[in-house]
C-alpha positions in Angstrom: -89.5 -92.8 -244.4 -89.8 -89.1 -243.4 -92.3 -86.8 -245.1 -90.8 -84.4 -247.6 -89.8 -81.1 -246.2 -92.3 -78.3 -246.6 -90.8 -75.5 -248.7 -91.5 -71.9 -247.8 -90.3 -68.4 -248.4 -91.0 -65.0 -246.9 -91.7 -63.0 -250.1 -92.4 -59.4 -250.9 -90.7 -57.7 -253.8 -90.5 -54.5 -251.7 -87.2 -54.0 -249.9 -86.9 -53.1 -246.2 -89.7 -55.3 -244.9 -87.4 -57.5 -242.8 -87.6 -60.7 -244.8 -84.2 -62.0 -243.7 -84.7 -61.2 -240.0 -88.1 -62.8 -240.2 -86.7 -65.9 -241.9 -83.9 -66.4 -239.3 -86.2 -65.9 -236.3 -89.1 -68.1 -237.7 -86.6 -70.8 -238.4 -85.2 -70.5 -234.8 -88.7 -70.6 -233.4 -89.5 -73.8 -235.4 -86.3 -75.3 -234.0 -87.4 -74.4 -230.5 -90.5 -76.5 -231.2 -88.3 -79.5 -232.2 -88.3 -79.0 -236.0 -85.3 -79.2 -238.3 -84.9 -76.3 -240.7 -82.8 -75.9 -243.8 -82.1 -72.3 -244.8 -81.0 -71.6 -248.3 -79.5 -68.2 -248.9 -80.8 -67.6 -252.4 -80.5 -63.8 -252.4 -77.2 -62.7 -254.0 -76.9 -60.0 -251.3 -76.1 -62.8 -248.9 -77.8 -61.1 -245.9 -79.0 -64.4 -244.5 -75.4 -65.8 -244.5 -74.1 -62.6 -243.0 -76.6 -62.8 -240.2 -75.7 -66.3 -239.2 -72.0 -66.6 -240.0 -69.0 -64.5 -238.8 -67.7 -62.0 -241.2 -64.3 -63.6 -241.5 -65.9 -66.9 -242.4 -68.2 -65.3 -244.9 -65.3 -63.5 -246.6 -63.4 -66.8 -246.8 -66.4 -68.5 -248.3 -66.8 -65.8 -251.0 -63.1 -65.7 -251.9 -63.0 -69.4 -252.5 -66.5 -69.9 -254.0 -65.3 -70.1 -257.6 -62.6 -72.6 -256.9 -62.7 -76.4 -256.8 -63.0 -76.2 -253.1 -65.8 -73.6 -253.0 -68.6 -74.1 -250.4 -71.3 -71.7 -251.3 -74.5 -72.0 -253.2 -72.7 -70.7 -256.3 -70.0 -73.4 -255.9 -72.8 -76.0 -256.1 -74.6 -74.5 -259.1 -71.6 -73.4 -261.1 -71.3 -76.7 -263.1 -75.0 -76.3 -264.1 -74.5 -72.7 -265.2 -71.3 -73.5 -267.2 -72.9 -76.7 -268.6 -70.1 -78.8 -267.3 -72.0 -81.3 -265.2 -74.4 -81.8 -262.3 -74.8 -79.9 -259.1 -71.6 -80.2 -257.0 -71.9 -81.4 -253.5 -70.8 -78.9 -250.9 -71.0 -79.1 -247.1 -74.0 -77.7 -245.4 -73.2 -75.5 -242.4 -74.4 -75.9 -238.9 -75.4 -72.6 -237.4 -75.3 -71.5 -233.8 -79.0 -72.2 -233.6 -79.5 -75.9 -232.8 -81.7 -77.6 -235.5 -81.1 -74.9 -238.1 -78.7 -75.5 -241.1 -77.5 -73.2 -243.9 -76.5 -73.4 -247.5 -74.5 -70.2 -247.7 -75.2 -67.5 -250.3 -72.9 -65.9 -252.8 -73.1 -62.7 -254.8 -72.2 -64.8 -257.9 -75.6 -66.4 -257.7 -76.6 -63.4 -259.9 -74.9 -65.3 -262.7 -77.3 -68.2 -262.2 -80.1 -65.7 -262.4 -79.0 -64.5 -265.7 -79.0 -68.0 -267.1 -82.5 -68.6 -265.8 -83.9 -66.5 -268.6 -82.3 -68.8 -271.1 -83.5 -71.9 -269.2 -87.1 -70.5 -269.2 -87.0 -69.9 -273.0 -85.5 -73.4 -273.5 -88.5 -74.9 -271.6 -90.9 -73.5 -274.2 -88.7 -75.3 -276.8 -89.2 -78.6 -274.9 -85.4 -78.8 -274.1 -84.4 -80.9 -271.1 -81.7 -78.4 -270.2 -84.3 -75.7 -269.7 -86.3 -77.8 -267.2 -83.2 -79.1 -265.4 -81.7 -75.7 -265.2 -84.9 -74.1 -263.9 -85.2 -76.8 -261.3 -81.5 -77.0 -260.2 -82.0 -74.9 -257.1 -84.9 -77.2 -256.2 -82.8 -80.2 -256.8 -80.1 -78.8 -254.5 -82.7 -78.1 -251.8 -83.9 -81.7 -252.0 -80.3 -83.1 -251.7 -79.6 -81.3 -248.4 -83.1 -81.6 -247.0 -82.8 -85.4 -247.2 -79.3 -85.3 -245.7 -80.4 -83.5 -242.5 -83.9 -84.9 -242.5 -85.4 -81.4 -242.6 -89.0 -80.7 -241.7 -88.9 -77.2 -243.4 -86.9 -75.5 -246.1 -86.8 -71.7 -246.2 -85.5 -69.8 -249.1 -84.3 -66.2 -248.5 -85.4 -64.0 -251.4 -84.2 -60.7 -252.7 -86.5 -57.6 -253.1 -87.4 -58.1 -256.8 -89.7 -60.0 -259.2 -86.9 -61.4 -261.3 -86.3 -64.9 -262.7 -84.5 -66.2 -259.5 -87.5 -65.4 -257.3 -89.8 -66.8 -260.0 -88.2 -70.3 -259.7 -88.1 -70.1 -255.9 -91.8 -69.3 -255.7 -92.7 -72.0 -258.2 -90.7 -74.5 -256.1 -92.4 -73.5 -252.8 -95.3 -75.2 -251.2 -96.2 -72.0 -249.4 -95.2 -68.4 -249.2 -95.7 -65.8 -246.5 -96.1 -62.1 -247.2 -94.5 -59.6 -244.8 -95.5 -56.0 -244.8 -94.4 -52.9 -243.0 -97.4 -50.8 -242.0 -96.6 -48.0 -244.4 -97.7 -46.6 -247.8 -94.9 -48.3 -249.8 -95.9 -51.8 -248.5 -99.5 -51.1 -249.5 -98.5 -50.0 -253.0 -96.2 -53.0 -253.5 -99.1 -55.4 -253.2 -100.8 -53.9 -256.3 -98.3 -55.6 -258.6 -97.4 -58.6 -256.6 -100.6 -60.5 -257.1 -100.6 -60.1 -260.9 -97.0 -61.2 -261.0 -97.5 -64.3 -258.9 -100.6 -65.3 -261.0 -98.6 -64.9 -264.2 -95.8 -67.0 -263.0 -98.2 -69.8 -262.0 -100.1 -69.7 -265.3 -96.9 -69.6 -267.4 -95.4 -72.6 -265.6 -98.7 -74.5 -265.9 -98.5 -73.9 -269.7 -94.8 -74.8 -270.0 -94.8 -77.8 -267.7 -97.0 -79.8 -270.0 -94.2 -79.5 -272.7 -91.6 -81.2 -270.5 -90.0 -84.1 -272.2 -89.4 -87.4 -270.4 -86.7 -87.0 -267.8 -87.0 -83.2 -267.4 -87.2 -81.8 -263.9 -90.5 -80.2 -263.0 -91.1 -77.5 -260.4 -94.3 -77.9 -258.4 -95.6 -74.6 -259.7 -98.5 -74.1 -257.2 -97.3 -72.0 -254.3 -100.0 -71.4 -251.7 -100.5 -68.2 -249.8 -100.0 -69.3 -246.2 -100.5 -66.0 -244.6 -99.2 -62.5 -243.9 -97.2 -60.9 -241.1 -97.6 -57.2 -240.3 -94.3 -56.1 -238.8 -92.1 -53.3 -237.7 -95.0 -51.2 -236.3 -94.9 -49.0 -233.3 -97.0 -49.8 -230.2 -98.6 -47.4 -227.8 -100.2 -48.7 -224.7 -101.5 -52.2 -225.5 -102.1 -51.8 -229.2 -100.7 -50.8 -232.6 -100.1 -47.1 -233.1 -103.0 -45.3 -234.9 -101.0 -44.5 -238.1 -99.7 -48.0 -238.4 -103.2 -49.4 -237.8 -104.6 -47.3 -240.7 -101.9 -48.7 -243.1 -102.5 -52.2 -241.8 -106.2 -52.0 -242.8 -105.1 -50.7 -246.2 -102.5 -53.5 -246.5 -105.2 -56.1 -245.8 -107.5 -54.5 -248.3 -104.9 -54.7 -251.0 -104.0 -58.2 -250.0 -107.6 -59.3 -250.4 -108.1 -57.5 -253.7 -104.7 -58.2 -255.4 -103.1 -61.3 -253.9 -106.0 -63.5 -252.7 -108.3 -62.6 -255.6 -105.6 -63.3 -258.2 -104.7 -66.6 -256.7 -108.2 -67.8 -256.2 -109.0 -67.0 -259.8 -106.5 -69.8 -260.7 -107.4 -72.3 -258.0 -109.2 -71.5 -254.7 -106.9 -73.8 -252.8 -104.0 -71.3 -253.5 -105.4 -68.8 -251.1 -106.9 -70.6 -248.1 -107.7 -69.5 -245.5 -109.1 -66.1 -246.3 -108.7 -62.9 -244.3 -108.7 -62.4 -241.4 -107.6 -66.0 -240.6 -104.6 -65.8 -242.9 -102.7 -63.5 -240.5 -100.2 -65.9 -238.9 -98.8 -63.5 -236.4 -97.4 -60.0 -236.1 -94.0 -58.6 -235.1 -93.8 -55.1 -233.6 -90.8 -52.8 -233.9 -88.0 -54.5 -232.0 -85.4 -52.0 -233.3 -82.8 -52.5 -230.6 -83.2 -56.3 -230.6 -83.0 -56.5 -234.4 -79.7 -54.6 -234.4 -78.4 -56.8 -231.6 -79.6 -60.0 -233.2 -77.8 -59.1 -236.5 -74.6 -58.1 -234.8 -74.6 -61.2 -232.5 -75.9 -63.7 -235.1 -78.7 -65.0 -232.8 -82.5 -64.9 -232.6 -83.9 -61.8 -231.0 -84.7 -63.5 -227.8 -81.2 -64.8 -227.4 -79.5 -61.4 -227.6 -77.5 -60.0 -224.8 -77.3 -56.5 -223.3 -81.0 -56.0 -224.3 -84.2 -55.7 -222.2 -85.5 -59.0 -220.9 -89.2 -57.9 -221.4 -88.5 -57.2 -225.1 -86.8 -60.6 -225.5 -89.8 -62.3 -223.9 -92.1 -60.4 -226.3 -90.0 -61.4 -229.3 -90.0 -65.0 -228.2 -93.8 -65.1 -227.8 -94.3 -63.4 -231.2 -92.2 -65.8 -233.1 -93.3 -68.9 -231.3 -96.9 -68.0 -232.2 -95.9 -67.7 -235.9 -94.0 -71.0 -235.8 -97.0 -72.8 -234.2 -99.3 -71.3 -236.9 -96.9 -72.5 -239.7 -96.9 -76.0 -238.2 -100.7 -76.0 -238.0 -101.3 -74.5 -241.5 -98.5 -75.9 -243.6 -99.8 -79.5 -243.8 
């Protein structure tokens, strides 16, 4: 009997920190190391799906998603949202990356997010529908992870601290915080720790109210580590300005994320800095654009510099190896 897949997300409520690109390339690096990865495009913007699937196929998926033959994440969750039944089975998609599978996203997932507020309130009233609705994305992930015998599940998250990201984080075993080495990434951490701590405490309070038969989210996401990314390099090291913001980022991480989580349970933020850095990704601007256009990991792009592809491969393999070692 295979062990249950580890559930992770790359999470930061600040936009523009490369969450989707990191998710794709970390999944590809894990696959390079022989792991099977299920990607769930749980961001209504559908960037993950657009990265991995041709535009014509994406358009077709979205046009049909509300029909009886729909094959997106919305197609699967629609019966739950409309209170007409259980999750509908849809095909998972094989991507061009061997060992990486996808549940395609849908802009209409935002309708599920609206319902999540009602589900959350229903949980406090000890209603089964509240717990089942809140956990339906988790249930969907479990269905497909068993089917493909996944080692890891990665959720792609949007840049917000709304109810959809709340249930995603509460379902995850681990989360990774990416950060650009700039002022806005530093400021974003000041609210992130308090938000995460509140979500965990609220779910701890509500989960004890669950009636028999209600689905329960795990509710204890652990901080696996952080990834500074998108920084310029001069010579053999990080550019000075980026280095200054990296230090400030780590200070805010320590004071606002790690401290908030350890106040709940010390195990939620182990290991401490500096050991919680699981890798770093410099500015691979040309490779990122090519990867997104070609739908491949950065090191598989064509018409790009070989030395940059080698650097990208080394960076993401290091991250993947650290995830395998730490996410136990």
